[in-house]
Residue, then its C-alpha position, 0 to 999 in steps of 0.5 A: m114941725q113934725k114930718n107927716i107919717l104915712e099911716i097904712s096897713p100892711k095889707a098891700f105889702w105881703d111881699v116885701d118887708f113892710e117895717k123896712l118899707m116904712t122907714e123909706v116911704d119917700n124913696y117909693p111913692e109910685f110903688i106904695i101908691k099903686k100897691v095901695f090902690e090895688y090891694g090896700t083899704f079904703a082908709d089906706v087909699i085916703n092916707v096915701v093920697k093925703y101923704f103923697g098928695k092928689q097930683k102925685a097920686i093921679k100922675t102915678l096911676t094914670n101913667t101905670v101901664y097895668l092896673k087891674e080892671k077894678t082898680l081902674h074903674f075905682a081910681a077913675a071914679f075916685f079922682k073923677l077922671k075918664k078911663n081914657n086918661f089912664a095909660c093902662y086903659l089905652n094899652k088895652q084898647q090897643r091890644h083889642s083893636y087888632t084884626k083877629y084871623 
């Protein structure tokens, strides 16, 4: 049986050695999932979710302490989750709850 191969574009990985990363995909699932949701194409997102699984992608993104606002909205809609399921959203809410003087 052939092992699945993660087929994604290098679009989200301008800052790392993409070819090397692709040889070590299983060592960096959280890094790859987050980068693809932040900067990858829609096809990349689909392929990452297929490769790592929906639950791993959800766990990674909901536990991430920072996501861009548009990535948070996209991930919440993509997985049909509420924004308050995401740690980054809760952290942002806590920062805005302090009284300003």
